C-alpha positions in Angstrom: 194.5 -46.1 -45.4 193.1 -48.0 -42.4 189.5 -49.1 -42.8 187.0 -48.6 -40.0 185.2 -51.9 -39.5 182.0 -52.6 -37.5 181.8 -56.3 -36.4 178.2 -57.4 -35.9 177.3 -60.7 -34.4 174.1 -62.5 -33.9 173.5 -63.8 -30.4 171.6 -67.2 -30.2 173.5 -69.9 -31.9 176.4 -67.6 -32.8 177.9 -65.6 -29.9 175.9 -67.5 -27.3 176.9 -71.1 -26.6 174.5 -73.9 -26.1 174.0 -72.9 -22.5 172.7 -69.5 -23.8 175.8 -67.8 -22.4 178.8 -65.9 -23.7 181.8 -68.0 -22.6 184.4 -66.5 -20.3 187.0 -66.9 -23.1 184.8 -64.9 -25.6 184.1 -62.2 -23.0 187.8 -61.8 -22.2 188.9 -61.9 -25.9 186.3 -59.5 -27.1 186.8 -57.0 -24.2 190.5 -57.1 -24.9 189.9 -56.3 -28.6 187.4 -53.6 -27.9 189.9 -52.0 -25.5 192.4 -52.1 -28.5 189.9 -50.2 -30.6 187.7 -52.6 -32.5 184.1 -51.8 -32.9 181.7 -54.5 -31.9 177.9 -54.9 -31.4 175.2 -57.5 -31.8 172.1 -58.0 -34.0 169.4 -60.2 -32.6 165.8 -61.1 -32.4 165.9 -60.5 -28.7 164.6 -57.5 -26.8 166.6 -54.8 -24.9 166.0 -56.4 -21.4 167.4 -59.8 -22.3 170.3 -58.3 -24.4 171.4 -56.0 -21.6 171.7 -58.9 -19.2 173.2 -61.5 -21.6 175.9 -59.0 -22.7 176.4 -57.2 -19.4 180.0 -58.4 -19.2 180.8 -57.2 -22.7 182.0 -53.7 -23.3 179.9 -53.3 -26.5 180.8 -49.9 -28.0 178.3 -49.5 -30.8 174.4 -49.5 -30.8 172.7 -52.9 -30.8 170.3 -54.0 -33.5 167.3 -55.6 -31.7 164.2 -57.6 -32.6 165.5 -58.5 -36.1 166.2 -54.9 -37.0 163.0 -53.3 -35.6 165.1 -51.1 -33.2 168.5 -49.6 -32.8 169.3 -49.4 -29.1 172.1 -47.8 -27.0 173.0 -50.3 -24.4 174.9 -47.8 -22.3 172.3 -45.1 -22.1 169.5 -47.7 -22.3 167.6 -45.6 -24.9 166.1 -46.4 -28.2 167.8 -44.5 -31.0 165.2 -45.5 -33.5 162.5 -48.0 -34.1 159.9 -48.9 -36.8 156.2 -49.1 -36.0 154.0 -51.9 -37.2 151.8 -50.4 -40.0 148.6 -49.0 -38.5 146.6 -49.7 -41.7 147.2 -53.5 -41.5 147.5 -53.9 -37.7 143.8 -54.6 -37.1 143.8 -57.3 -39.8 146.8 -58.9 -38.2 145.1 -59.0 -34.8 142.0 -60.6 -36.4 144.1 -63.3 -37.9 145.9 -64.0 -34.6 142.5 -64.0 -32.8 141.2 -66.6 -35.2 144.0 -69.0 -34.3 143.8 -68.6 -30.5 145.5 -65.3 -29.8 148.8 -66.8 -29.0 152.1 -64.9 -28.8 153.4 -61.6 -27.5 153.0 -58.0 -28.7 155.6 -55.4 -28.0 155.2 -51.7 -27.8 157.6 -48.8 -26.8 156.7 -46.1 -24.4 159.2 -43.6 -22.9 162.2 -45.9 -23.8 160.5 -48.8 -22.0 159.4 -51.9 -23.9 156.0 -53.2 -22.8 155.0 -56.7 -23.6 151.3 -57.8 -24.0 149.7 -61.2 -24.2 146.1 -62.6 -24.3 146.9 -66.1 -23.2 149.8 -68.6 -22.7 148.0 -71.7 -23.9 151.0 -73.2 -25.6 153.8 -74.8 -23.6 156.5 -72.8 -25.3 154.7 -69.5 -24.6 154.3 -70.3 -21.0 158.0 -71.3 -20.7 159.1 -68.2 -22.7 157.2 -65.8 -20.4 158.2 -67.3 -17.1 161.8 -67.8 -18.0 162.0 -64.1 -18.8 160.2 -63.1 -15.7 162.5 -65.2 -13.5 165.8 -64.6 -15.3 165.4 -61.0 -16.6 162.7 -59.5 -14.5 160.6 -58.7 -17.5 157.0 -57.6 -17.1 154.1 -59.1 -19.1 150.7 -57.5 -19.2 147.6 -59.5 -20.0 144.9 -58.0 -22.2 141.5 -59.3 -23.3 142.3 -58.8 -26.9 145.2 -57.4 -28.9 142.9 -54.9 -30.6 143.0 -53.0 -27.3 146.6 -52.1 -28.2 145.9 -50.5 -31.5 146.7 -47.0 -30.3 150.0 -48.0 -28.7 153.4 -47.7 -30.3 153.4 -51.3 -31.5 156.6 -52.5 -33.0 156.8 -56.3 -32.9 154.8 -59.5 -32.6 156.3 -62.9 -31.8 154.8 -66.3 -31.4 156.4 -69.8 -31.0 154.5 -73.0 -31.6 154.6 -76.3 -33.5 154.9 -75.9 -37.3 151.4 -77.2 -38.0 149.9 -74.5 -35.9 152.0 -71.6 -37.1 152.2 -72.3 -40.9 148.5 -71.3 -41.5 149.0 -68.0 -39.6 152.2 -67.4 -41.6 150.4 -68.0 -44.9 147.7 -65.5 -44.1 149.8 -62.8 -42.6 152.2 -62.8 -45.6 149.3 -61.6 -47.7 149.0 -58.4 -45.7 150.7 -55.2 -46.7 153.4 -53.5 -44.8 154.8 -56.4 -42.8 158.2 -58.2 -42.7 158.0 -61.8 -41.5 160.6 -64.1 -40.1 159.6 -67.8 -39.9 162.2 -70.3 -38.7 162.8 -73.3 -36.4 163.7 -72.7 -32.8 167.4 -73.7 -32.3 166.9 -74.6 -28.6 163.7 -76.7 -29.1 163.5 -78.1 -32.6 159.8 -79.2 -32.1 158.9 -75.5 -32.2 159.0 -72.7 -34.8 159.1 -68.9 -34.4 156.9 -66.5 -36.3 158.1 -62.9 -35.9 156.3 -59.9 -37.5 157.4 -56.3 -37.8 157.3 -53.4 -40.2 158.5 -54.0 -43.8 160.9 -51.2 -43.2 162.5 -53.1 -40.3 165.3 -55.6 -40.9 168.8 -56.4 -39.8 169.8 -55.3 -43.4 168.4 -51.8 -43.0 169.6 -51.3 -39.5 173.1 -52.5 -40.2 173.4 -50.1 -43.2 172.0 -47.3 -41.1 174.7 -47.9 -38.5 177.3 -48.0 -41.2 176.3 -44.7 -42.7 175.5 -42.7 -39.6 178.6 -43.8 -37.6 180.9 -43.6 -40.6 182.0 -47.2 -40.9 183.7 -48.3 -44.1 183.0 -52.0 -43.7 180.7 -54.4 -41.9 181.8 -57.9 -40.9 178.9 -60.0 -39.8 178.4 -63.4 -38.1 175.3 -65.6 -37.9 173.8 -69.1 -37.9 170.1 -68.9 -38.7 167.8 -67.8 -41.5 167.0 -64.5 -39.8 170.7 -63.6 -40.2 170.6 -63.6 -44.0 169.4 -60.0 -44.2 172.4 -59.0 -42.0 174.7 -61.0 -44.4 173.3 -59.0 -47.3 174.3 -55.8 -45.6 177.8 -57.0 -44.8 180.9 -56.5 -46.8 182.1 -59.8 -45.3 179.9 -62.5 -43.6 180.8 -65.7 -41.7 178.7 -68.6 -40.6 179.6 -70.5 -37.4 180.2 -74.2 -37.9 176.8 -75.0 -36.4 174.9 -72.8 -38.8 172.1 -73.9 -41.1 173.3 -75.1 -44.5 171.4 -72.2 -46.2 173.4 -69.7 -44.1 176.7 -71.4 -44.8 175.9 -71.2 -48.5 175.6 -67.4 -48.3 178.7 -66.9 -46.1 182.2 -65.9 -47.3 183.6 -68.5 -44.9 182.9 -70.9 -42.1 184.3 -70.3 -38.6 184.4 -72.4 -35.4 181.1 -73.1 -33.8 179.3 -71.1 -31.1 180.5 -73.6 -28.5 184.1 -73.1 -29.6 184.2 -69.3 -29.4 184.0 -68.9 -33.2 183.3 -65.2 -33.3 185.8 -64.1 -30.8 188.5 -66.4 -32.2 188.0 -65.1 -35.8 188.1 -61.4 -34.8 191.2 -61.9 -32.7 192.9 -63.6 -35.6 192.0 -60.7 -37.9 193.2 -58.2 -35.4 196.5 -60.0 -35.0 197.1 -60.3 -38.7 195.4 -57.2 -40.1 195.0 -54.8 -37.3 195.6 -51.9 -39.7 192.1 -52.7 -41.1 190.3 -52.8 -37.7 
């Protein structure tokens, strides 16, 4: 019997090359394969606005996993199929910790299938660059507030901050003591002087979202691709998982195999080889 496989790829460092683009070869290869019937989507820490633009040339035919599993999003209808709220009982405590360290970072909330982004200040170089790059490239809107506590009644789903490790580590150590949160803490692959701290509901993960897609859409198998530590939950959900050549050693150690790098179209090349050899299982 043929098996119905969902291929899920991380974006940054995996499907995107070092120029933060999907190469022409990867686009053409994946679109050809999708046209032949494979099922392909992405799982990323990015938001709907940036994912829509970065993947606009791809004919993605399954819902995308966004913000490290916080949301499942239909790129065609531009609607959120589901999302996990930050826990209300711990949200005030989270905001107090953030305030104590300078109120850096960005808070995301959903309203009417629109993702709103709030910030208090952009006092770090990476925060300023992050915001203005997304305004210029993706037309994203950022709303300044006097204090994150003013957002307590909103549908808050995600908090993200980038800074040097010595500034983020103390925040990470305090937040991890709070109940109800899932935390991703890892080095920025584009600027290794900076780290990312990303906070969401403990119910949100690439693991949970991938398994949800598998069950609700009737897939028999998940094949996943990644490069960074925040891809390990996706790997745990997958029946097969592959690390690109440029992946972190910890990710390679958990993978079933190593494929070509993100700059060498590793994901598209691997799927094409599988389709050519085993298309009865696609």
